[in-house]
C-alpha positions in Angstrom: 39.0 23.4 -4.7 36.2 21.4 -3.1 35.4 22.0 0.6 34.1 18.5 1.2 35.6 15.1 0.5 34.0 13.2 -2.3 31.0 11.1 -1.2 31.8 7.9 -3.1 29.4 5.0 -3.3 28.1 2.8 -0.6 26.9 -0.8 -0.4 24.4 0.1 2.3 21.3 2.3 2.1 18.7 -0.1 0.7 15.6 -0.9 2.7 12.3 -2.7 1.9 8.9 -1.1 2.2 6.9 -1.9 5.4 4.5 -4.8 5.0 1.7 -3.4 7.2 1.4 -6.5 9.3 -0.7 -6.9 12.5 -4.3 -7.0 13.8 -6.8 -5.1 11.5 -10.0 -6.0 13.4 -10.0 -6.2 17.2 -11.9 -8.3 19.7 -15.6 -7.4 19.8 -15.7 -5.5 16.5 -18.1 -6.4 13.7 -16.8 -7.9 10.5 -18.1 -8.8 7.1 -17.4 -11.8 4.8 -13.9 -11.7 3.3 -12.5 -8.9 5.5 -9.0 -9.3 6.8 -8.7 -9.9 10.6 -4.9 -10.3 10.9 -1.9 -10.0 8.5 0.9 -12.2 9.8 4.0 -14.1 8.8 3.9 -17.6 10.2 1.1 -19.0 12.4 1.2 -16.6 15.4 -2.6 -16.7 15.5 -4.6 -19.7 14.5 -8.0 -19.7 12.7 -11.0 -20.8 14.6 -14.8 -20.9 13.8 -15.7 -19.1 10.5 -12.0 -18.0 10.0 -9.7 -19.1 7.2 -6.0 -18.8 6.6 -4.7 -17.5 3.2 -1.5 -18.6 1.4 0.5 -15.8 3.1 -0.9 -16.8 6.6 -3.4 -13.9 6.6 -6.6 -14.6 8.6 -9.9 -13.5 7.1 -13.6 -14.0 7.9 -15.8 -16.6 6.2 -19.1 -15.2 7.7 -20.4 -11.9 8.9 -20.3 -11.6 12.7 -18.2 -10.4 15.7 -14.5 -11.2 16.2 -13.4 -13.0 19.3 -9.9 -13.8 20.4 -9.3 -16.7 22.8 -6.4 -18.6 24.2 -6.2 -22.4 24.0 -3.9 -25.3 24.2 -2.6 -27.3 21.2 -0.9 -30.6 21.4 2.2 -31.0 19.2 3.1 -34.2 17.4 5.5 -35.3 20.1 2.8 -34.8 22.9 4.0 -31.5 24.3 1.4 -28.8 24.7 1.7 -25.1 23.9 -0.6 -22.1 24.3 -2.0 -20.6 21.1 -4.1 -17.6 20.3 -7.3 -18.5 18.3 -9.5 -16.1 16.3 -13.2 -16.8 15.9 -16.0 -15.0 14.2 -19.3 -15.6 16.0 
């Protein structure tokens, strides 16, 4: 006779792998052409000078230089303003 109840099956227990999002190169660090600065979902950070956004919203460097993070204001289509974080490569 079994000493434990049968386990049965469950509909839970599945999880996806982590996507390793976030900042990869910080403010003031040197960067080369094509290196990833930020992996993100959506436009949390906006591209500035010498920075481009890929199809999955990843920001990467277009030139060799130093990364700089700044805050700025952006005007929405209805005239309201919001603060945004902009990434530059100088």
